C-alpha positions, 0 to 999 in steps of 0.5 A, a space after each residue: 500500500 502506498 500509504 504504508 511506510 516504515 516509520 521515521 525513515 526520514 530525519 526527525 525534522 521531517 518525520 515528526 510534525 511540528 506540533 508533535 515536536 513541541 509536545 515532546 519538548 514540553 513533556 521533556 521539560 515537565 519530566 525535568 521538573 519532576 526530577 527535583 521534588 523526587 530527588 529531594 524526597 529521596 534524599 530526605 527519606 534516605 537520610 531518615 532511614 540511614 539514621 535507623 538500624 532498620 536494614 530492610 527499611 533502608 533497602 526499600 527506600 534505596 530501591 524505591 529511590 532508584 525506581 523513581 529516578 528511572 521513571 523520572 528520567 524516562 519521562 524527561 528523556 526517553 532515549 537517554 534513559 533507554 540508552 543508560 538502561 541498555 548500557 547496564 543491560 549489556 554490562 550486567 544483565 542479571 542485575 536487580 534494583 537495589 533493595 527491591 529485587 526487581 529484575 533490570 530487564 523489566 525496566 529495559 523493556 518498559 523503557 524501550 516501549 515508553 519511547 514508542 508510546 510517548 510520541 504520536 504513532 504513524 503507520 509502518 510496514 509490518 515485517 514478516 519476522 514480526 508476523 511470525 513472532 505474533 503467531 508464536 505469541 498467540 500459540 504460546 498464550 493459548 497453550 499456557 492458558 490450557 496448561 495453566 498450572 498455578 500462579 507461578 506459570 502466569 508469572 513466567 508467561 508474563 516475563 516471556 511476553 514482556 521480553 518477547 514484545 521488544 521485537 516490535 519496538 525497533 520498527 517504530 524508531 528512527 535510524 539515529 535512535 536505532 544506532 544510539 541504542 545499539 551502541 549503548 548495548 555494545 558499550 555495555 557488553 564491552 564493559 561487562 566483558 572487560 570486568 569479567 576478564 579482569 576478575 578472571 585474571 586477577 581474582 581467581 576466586 571471584 570474590 569481587 562479585 560479592 561487592 555487587 551484592 547490592 544489585 543481586 550478584 552476591 548470591 552464589 546459587 545452587 553451585 555455591 560459588 561464582 567460579 565455573 570450570 571446565 574439566 580437562 585432562 590437564 586439570 580444571 580450567 576456569 571459564 569466564 562468567 563475571 556479571 553474566 553468571 554462566 559462561 554460556 550466557 556470557 558467550 551469547 552476549 559476546 556473540 551478539 555484541 560482536 555482530 553489532 560492533 562492525 555495523 555501529 562503530 568504526 576506527 579505533 573504537 571498533 577495534 578495541 571493543 571487538 578485541 575485548 568481546 572476542 577475548 571474552 568469547 574465547 574465555 567463556 569456552 562456550 562451544 555454542 558461541 564460538 561455533 556460531 561465530 565461525 558459522 557466521 563468518 563462513 556464511 558472510 564469506 559465502 554469500 555477502 556482496 563484498 570484493 574478492 580482496 575483502 573476502 580474502 582478508 576476512 578468510 585470512 583473519 578467520 584462519 589466523 584467529 582459529 589457529 591462534 585459538 587452537 594453540 591454546 590448550 583450553 580451547 583445543 580440548 574444549 572444542 575437540 573434546 566435544 566429539 569424544 565419548 568422555 565429554 560430560 556435556 555431550 553425554 548429557 545432551 545425548 541422554 536428553 535427546 534420547 529421553 525427549 520422545 518418552 518425556 513428551 508422552 501425553 504432553 505433545 499438544 500443549 507441553 508441560 506448561 510454564 509452571 513445570 518445576 524444572 522451569 520454576 525451581 533452580 534445584 529441580 532444573 539442575 536435576 531434570 536433564 531436559 533437552 538443550 535445544 531451543 526449538 525442542 525445549 519450546 516444544 517440551 514446555 508448550 507443545 508441538 504447535 508452539 515448537 513449530 511456531 518458534 521454528 517458523 520464526 527462525 526460518 523466516 529470520 534466516 531467509 531474511 538474513 540470507 536476503 541481507 547477505 545477497 542484496 543488502 549492504 556489507 554492514 547489514 550482511 554482517 547482521 544477517 550472517 550473525 543471525 544465521 550462525 546464532 540460529 543454526 548453532 547457538 539455538 541448537 546447542 543451548 536453551 537459555 533463550 527459552 527459559 532465561 528472561 534476560 537471554 530471551 530479551 537479548 534474542 528479541 533485541 538481536 531479532 529486532 536489529 535483524 529486522 531493521 538492519 537495512 536502515 543502519 549505517 556504520 557511522 552516523 553524522 555528528 549532528 544526528 548524534 547530538 540531536 539524540 543526545 538532546 532528547 
C-alpha cells in the first residue's frame, strides 16, 4: 500500500510534525521538573532511614529511590534513559534494583516501549519476522492458558511476553535512535566483558562479585560459588562468567555484541571493543558461541556482496584467529573434546535427546506448561536433564504447535538474513550472517533463550536489529548524534 511506510525513515525534522515536536519538548521539560521534588524526597527519606538500624527499611527506600529516578528520567528523556538502561543491560544483565529485587530487564523493556508510546504513532510496514513472532505469541498464550498450572506459570508467561514484545519496538524508531541504542548495548557488553576478564585474571576466586551484592550478584546459587570450570585432562580450567553468571550466557552476549560492533562503530573504537568481546568469547569456552561465530563468518564469506580482496582478508583473519585459538590448550580440548565419548556435556545432551520422545508422552499438544518445576525451581532444573535445544525445549514446555511456531520464526529470520547477505549492504550482511550462525548453532546447542528472561530479551533485541538492519549505517553524522543526545 502506498500509504504504508516504515516509520521515521526520514530525519526527525521531517518525520515528526511540528506540533508533535513541541509536545515532546514540553513533556521533556515537565519530566525535568519532576526530577527535583523526587530527588529531594529521596534524599530526605534516605537520610531518615540511614539514621535507623532498620536494614530492610533502608533497602526499600534505596530501591524505591532508584525506581523513581528511572521513571523520572524516562519521562524527561526517553532515549537517554533507554540508552543508560541498555548500557547496564549489556554490562550486567542479571542485575536487580537495589533493595527491591526487581529484575533490570523489566525496566529495559518498559523503557524501550515508553519511547514508542510517548510520541504520536504513524503507520509502518509490518515485517514478516514480526508476523511470525505474533503467531508464536498467540500459540504460546493459548497453550499456557490450557496448561495453566498455578500462579507461578502466569508469572513466567508474563516475563516471556514482556521480553518477547521488544521485537516490535525497533520498527517504530528512527535510524539515529536505532544506532544510539545499539551502541549503548555494545558499550555495555564491552564493559561487562572487560570486568569479567579482569576478575578472571586477577581474582581467581571471584570474590569481587560479592561487592555487587547490592544489585543481586552476591548470591552464589545452587553451585555455591561464582567460579565455573571446565574439566580437562590437564586439570580444571576456569571459564569466564563475571556479571553474566554462566559462561554460556556470557558467550551469547559476546556473540551478539560482536555482530553489532562492525555495523555501529568504526576506527579505533571498533577495534578495541571487538578485541575485548572476542577475548571474552574465547574465555567463556562456550562451544555454542564460538561455533556460531565461525558459522557466521563462513556464511558472510559465502554469500555477502563484498570484493574478492575483502573476502580474502576476512578468510585470512578467520584462519589466523582459529589457529591462534587452537594453540591454546583450553580451547583445543574444549572444542575437540566435544566429539569424544568422555565429554560430560555431550553425554548429557545425548541422554536428553534420547529421553525427549518418552518425556513428551501425553504432553505433545500443549507441553508441560510454564509452571513445570524444572522451569520454576533452580534445584529441580539442575536435576531434570531436559533437552538443550531451543526449538525442542519450546516444544517440551508448550507443545508441538508452539515448537513449530518458534521454528517458523527462525526460518523466516534466516531467509531474511540470507536476503541481507545477497542484496543488502556489507554492514547489514554482517547482521544477517550473525543471525544465521546464532540460529543454526547457538539455538541448537543451548536453551537459555527459552527459559532465561534476560537471554530471551537479548534474542528479541538481536531479532529486532535483524529486522531493521537495512536502515543502519556504520557511522552516523555528528549532528544526528547530538540531536539524540538532546532528547
